Legacy VTK file of the C-alpha trace (Angstrom):
# vtk DataFile Version 3.0
C-alpha trace
ASCII
DATASET POLYDATA
POINTS 139 float
19.328 -83.311 -31.780
22.290 -84.873 -33.600
21.847 -88.506 -36.087
24.220 -90.295 -37.131
23.929 -93.100 -39.616
26.340 -95.522 -39.739
26.121 -98.192 -42.927
26.492 -101.729 -42.183
28.283 -104.189 -44.251
25.167 -104.611 -46.359
24.314 -101.157 -47.254
26.358 -98.762 -48.900
26.439 -94.977 -48.660
23.587 -94.678 -51.238
21.446 -96.384 -49.423
21.381 -93.968 -46.199
21.078 -90.866 -48.050
17.382 -91.614 -48.502
16.864 -92.226 -44.734
18.691 -89.138 -43.961
16.492 -87.415 -46.153
13.595 -88.972 -44.533
14.465 -88.148 -40.879
15.516 -84.275 -41.677
12.108 -84.087 -43.516
10.433 -85.598 -40.913
12.575 -83.336 -38.270
11.325 -80.170 -40.244
7.763 -80.637 -41.632
6.547 -79.581 -37.923
8.383 -76.106 -39.368
5.847 -76.528 -42.551
2.879 -78.106 -41.561
1.735 -76.374 -38.515
-0.954 -73.494 -38.734
0.783 -70.112 -37.755
-0.510 -69.139 -34.675
-1.935 -65.693 -34.457
-0.332 -62.817 -31.720
-2.736 -61.822 -29.857
-3.638 -57.732 -29.654
-4.932 -56.517 -26.697
-7.996 -54.774 -26.738
-8.168 -51.266 -25.894
-9.614 -50.009 -23.420
-12.795 -48.065 -24.258
-12.214 -44.372 -22.872
-15.868 -43.141 -21.133
-18.067 -40.864 -22.900
-17.653 -37.142 -22.275
-20.455 -36.037 -19.490
-22.045 -33.055 -21.113
-22.249 -29.948 -19.225
-25.455 -29.351 -17.536
-27.295 -26.491 -19.277
-28.912 -23.562 -17.779
-30.887 -21.619 -19.962
-32.976 -18.449 -18.963
-36.495 -18.100 -20.615
-37.472 -14.904 -19.307
-36.837 -11.718 -19.074
-34.990 -11.292 -21.738
-30.847 -9.735 -21.679
-31.199 -6.150 -21.984
-35.078 -5.712 -20.942
-36.375 -3.044 -19.104
-38.727 -3.553 -16.309
-40.897 -0.482 -14.408
-41.391 -2.782 -11.017
-38.617 -3.504 -8.623
-38.325 -6.734 -8.917
-38.705 -9.714 -11.181
-39.710 -13.612 -11.889
-36.325 -14.598 -13.623
-37.574 -17.870 -15.024
-35.505 -20.554 -16.954
-34.820 -24.527 -17.250
-31.516 -26.832 -16.392
-31.587 -30.799 -15.249
-34.312 -31.675 -13.284
-33.347 -31.486 -9.382
-30.500 -29.061 -10.507
-29.429 -26.147 -7.411
-29.837 -22.923 -9.687
-27.940 -20.050 -7.577
-28.073 -16.124 -7.906
-24.286 -15.014 -7.683
-24.850 -12.160 -5.270
-21.456 -10.089 -4.866
-21.083 -9.261 -0.933
-24.115 -11.336 -0.065
-25.252 -14.481 0.588
-26.107 -16.256 -3.049
-29.286 -17.320 -3.688
-30.926 -20.495 -4.627
-33.555 -22.414 -6.136
-34.131 -26.107 -7.469
-35.384 -26.795 -10.675
-38.611 -29.182 -10.431
-39.025 -32.712 -12.242
-39.359 -31.227 -15.469
-36.548 -28.647 -15.291
-38.498 -25.989 -14.730
-36.984 -22.970 -12.143
-38.518 -19.622 -11.256
-36.678 -17.193 -9.179
-37.649 -13.413 -7.959
-34.963 -11.158 -8.075
-35.569 -7.694 -6.245
-33.850 -4.969 -8.103
-31.966 -1.819 -8.035
-32.835 1.350 -9.922
-30.549 1.366 -13.381
-28.617 -1.776 -14.769
-29.175 -4.858 -12.433
-26.569 -7.921 -13.778
-28.123 -11.051 -12.721
-25.215 -13.900 -12.648
-26.872 -17.393 -12.587
-24.958 -20.943 -12.382
-25.898 -24.860 -11.991
-24.650 -25.320 -8.570
-20.605 -24.409 -8.230
-20.373 -25.417 -11.919
-18.432 -22.002 -12.940
-18.489 -23.392 -16.857
-22.710 -22.881 -16.664
-22.964 -19.406 -15.526
-25.319 -17.201 -17.547
-26.004 -13.597 -17.315
-28.424 -11.442 -18.287
-28.758 -7.235 -17.857
-32.404 -6.209 -16.692
-32.873 -2.555 -16.359
-35.035 -1.327 -13.544
-36.631 2.290 -14.488
-39.557 3.205 -12.621
-42.178 5.014 -13.500
-41.788 8.906 -12.704
LINES 1 140
139 0 1 2 3 4 5 6 7 8 9 10 11 12 13 14 15 16 17 18 19 20 21 22 23 24 25 26 27 28 29 30 31 32 33 34 35 36 37 38 39 40 41 42 43 44 45 46 47 48 49 50 51 52 53 54 55 56 57 58 59 60 61 62 63 64 65 66 67 68 69 70 71 72 73 74 75 76 77 78 79 80 81 82 83 84 85 86 87 88 89 90 91 92 93 94 95 96 97 98 99 100 101 102 103 104 105 106 107 108 109 110 111 112 113 114 115 116 117 118 119 120 121 122 123 124 125 126 127 128 129 130 131 132 133 134 135 136 137 138
């Protein structure tokens, strides 16, 4: 925008100065009188909580227990309804499920000597627990 003021026959140059100052001040007043507008910052997307790893606990027998019977009941806890898998190399795995309280039991046949029993929840390798049960029959 360009303003020009030409003095008339009855207006001197000094009379134009206040009018010009008023016009300039009015034009610039919007620059100083308005409140600054805050810049909106994007809301960060919350990251999902990590899913806790299911926990497999074997309560009986304890690791290293020596037994006299050719089979043992393995007792434990897991999340309710979880599938508990006994890994049997060269054979099909054995499976059971935790009840609605998370309790489970699986009877396992033993070989004479050391028996390393490897359990997990479903296909979750990170939940693997191994216990050793030693079968020593009565002589």
